[in-house]
C-alpha positions in Angstrom: 33.7 -2.0 68.4 31.8 0.1 65.9 29.5 2.2 68.0 28.5 5.9 67.8 31.7 6.9 69.6 34.0 4.3 68.3 36.1 6.8 66.3 37.0 8.6 69.6 38.8 5.5 71.0 39.9 3.5 67.9 42.6 4.8 65.7 41.5 2.5 62.8 37.9 3.7 62.9 38.9 7.3 63.2 41.0 6.9 60.0 38.2 5.1 58.2 40.1 1.8 58.2 39.2 -1.7 59.4 40.9 -3.2 62.4 43.5 -5.9 61.7 44.5 -9.1 63.4 47.2 -7.4 65.4 44.9 -4.8 66.9 44.1 -5.4 70.6 40.3 -4.9 70.2 39.3 -8.5 70.7 37.3 -11.1 68.7 34.0 -9.2 69.0 35.2 -6.0 67.3 32.7 -5.0 64.7 35.3 -3.0 62.8 37.3 -6.1 61.8 37.1 -7.8 58.4 35.2 -11.1 58.4 37.6 -12.6 55.8 36.5 -14.6 52.8 34.8 -18.0 52.4 36.3 -18.8 49.0 37.1 -22.3 47.9 40.8 -23.2 47.7 42.6 -21.5 44.8 39.7 -19.1 44.1 41.1 -16.0 45.8 42.8 -14.3 42.8 39.6 -12.9 41.3 37.3 -10.0 42.2 34.8 -12.5 43.6 37.0 -12.8 46.7 36.2 -9.9 49.0 39.8 -9.7 50.3 41.4 -9.6 46.8 38.8 -7.1 45.7 39.7 -4.8 48.6 43.4 -5.0 47.9 44.2 -7.2 50.9 45.9 -10.6 51.2 43.8 -13.2 52.9 44.0 -13.6 56.6 45.1 -17.0 58.1 42.9 -16.3 61.1 39.7 -15.3 59.3 39.8 -16.9 55.9 39.5 -20.6 56.8 38.2 -22.3 53.7 40.6 -20.9 51.1 43.7 -22.4 52.8 45.3 -19.1 53.8 46.7 -20.7 56.9 48.5 -23.5 55.0 52.2 -22.9 54.1 53.7 -25.0 51.3 56.9 -25.5 53.2 54.9 -27.4 55.9 53.3 -29.8 53.5 54.6 -33.3 52.9 56.1 -33.3 49.3 53.9 -36.2 48.3 50.8 -34.6 49.6 51.7 -31.2 48.0 52.3 -33.0 44.6 48.9 -34.7 44.9 47.1 -31.5 45.7 48.9 -29.7 42.9 47.7 -32.2 40.4 44.1 -31.8 41.7 44.3 -28.0 41.4 45.6 -25.1 43.5 46.4 -26.5 46.9 46.6 -23.3 49.0 45.2 -19.8 48.9 46.6 -17.8 46.0 46.3 -14.5 47.8 48.9 -15.0 50.5 52.2 -15.0 48.6 53.7 -11.9 50.2 53.0 -12.7 53.8 54.4 -16.2 53.2 57.5 -15.0 51.3 56.6 -17.1 48.2 58.7 -15.0 45.8 60.6 -16.0 42.7 64.3 -16.4 42.5 66.0 -13.5 40.8 69.5 -12.7 39.5 71.1 -9.3 38.9 73.1 -8.7 35.7 73.9 -6.2 33.0 70.7 -4.9 31.4 69.9 -4.5 27.8 67.9 -1.5 28.7 70.1 0.5 31.1 72.7 -0.3 33.7 71.9 -3.3 35.8 68.8 -5.4 35.5 66.8 -8.0 37.4 66.4 -11.4 35.7 64.0 -14.3 36.5 65.5 -17.6 37.4 62.3 -19.6 37.4 59.1 -19.4 35.3 56.2 -17.2 36.4 52.6 -17.5 35.4 50.5 -14.4 34.4 49.4 -12.5 37.5 51.6 -14.5 39.7 53.5 -12.8 42.5 57.2 -12.3 41.6 58.8 -10.2 44.3 58.2 -7.6 47.0 59.7 -4.1 46.5 61.3 -3.2 49.8 63.5 -0.5 51.2 63.7 2.2 53.8 60.3 3.8 54.9 60.5 7.6 54.8 58.0 10.4 55.0 56.8 12.2 51.9 58.7 15.3 53.0 62.0 13.3 53.4 61.3 11.6 50.0 61.0 15.1 48.4 64.3 16.1 49.9 66.1 13.0 48.7 64.4 13.0 45.4 66.0 16.3 44.5 69.4 14.7 45.2 68.6 11.6 43.2 67.4 13.6 40.3 70.8 15.2 40.1 72.4 11.7 40.1 69.9 10.5 37.5 69.1 7.5 39.6 66.2 7.1 42.0 64.6 4.1 43.8 61.7 6.0 45.5 58.3 4.3 45.3 55.2 5.9 46.8 53.6 3.5 49.3 50.6 5.6 50.5 49.7 9.2 51.4 52.2 9.2 54.3 55.1 7.0 53.4 57.5 6.3 50.6 59.8 3.3 50.1 63.4 4.2 49.3 65.3 1.2 48.0 68.6 3.1 47.5 70.5 1.6 50.4 68.1 -1.0 51.9 66.4 -2.5 48.8 66.5 -5.9 47.3 67.1 -7.4 43.8 63.8 -6.2 42.3 64.9 -2.6 42.6 67.1 -3.3 39.5 64.0 -4.0 37.3 64.1 -1.3 34.7 61.3 1.0 33.4 59.4 0.2 30.3 56.2 1.5 28.7 55.6 -2.1 27.5 56.6 -4.0 30.7 56.3 -7.7 31.5 55.4 -7.0 35.1 53.1 -4.7 37.0 53.1 -3.3 40.6 50.3 -3.2 43.1 50.0 -1.9 46.6 48.6 -4.7 48.8 47.6 -4.6 52.4 49.3 -7.5 54.3 48.4 -8.0 57.9 47.6 -4.3 58.3 50.7 -2.9 56.5 50.9 -1.6 52.9 53.4 -3.5 50.8 54.5 -3.2 47.2 54.1 -6.3 45.1 55.6 -6.9 41.7 53.5 -9.4 39.6 53.9 -11.0 36.2 51.9 -9.3 33.5 52.2 -12.4 31.3 53.7 -15.8 31.4 57.5 -15.4 31.9 60.3 -17.8 31.2 63.6 -18.2 33.1 66.2 -15.7 32.0 63.8 -12.9 31.0 64.7 -9.4 32.2 62.0 -7.9 34.4 60.5 -4.5 33.8 57.5 -2.4 35.0 56.2 1.1 34.3 57.7 3.7 36.6 54.9 6.1 35.6 57.3 8.8 34.6 56.0 12.1 33.4 57.5 13.2 30.1 59.4 16.2 31.7 60.9 14.0 34.5 61.8 10.9 32.6 65.5 10.1 32.3 67.0 10.2 28.8 67.2 6.4 28.5 63.5 5.7 29.1 60.9 5.0 26.5 58.9 8.1 27.5 61.9 10.3 26.7 62.7 8.5 23.4 59.1 9.1 22.3 59.3 12.7 23.2 62.4 13.2 21.1 60.8 11.7 18.0 
């Protein structure tokens, strides 16, 4: 609980973080999030305290928004009826429920291989989670020097301590190429206490579109095929 000496006993409080559902501190902990009280389908705006804080809604604490409902468990007829009436479930739980889009990998018009959408996606809708091996910042620096020599890197900063390396253990979204005018954007989201990297649609997307997001290259480090380098050469 949040008392004068809480930080001495609670790793979350000591780090300035809120306790999560998997902490063993009990239901009376004052350092836990209270969740949201949004109506169903209203959790994708800054009015939702969870969304505003960069968290996905909690099935345990966010009761009204439908965070505890999984589409796969709904009767198809009921799901269709709810869909016609509006958004049936919480719109801020896609990563924890695995509600990702189907992707295909093929030759890119930008560089090498690319990731292509197989189903439509609405603006701001979750597309895929960027996953890989979790390594320390020091290990990422060591690997990064090797990847720079190979002109190919799948490193993605997760937080101050960890980096995601999708080189060997990534998924299809790692093939999404860089663009300074991308059709997707990335966001670090806290899901059940863990930081995760989400890729979201920046605009309405059609099946077959190649996905891209901004790698945030600096001009001096951008590979020769990127927009940043092309602009530098003009």
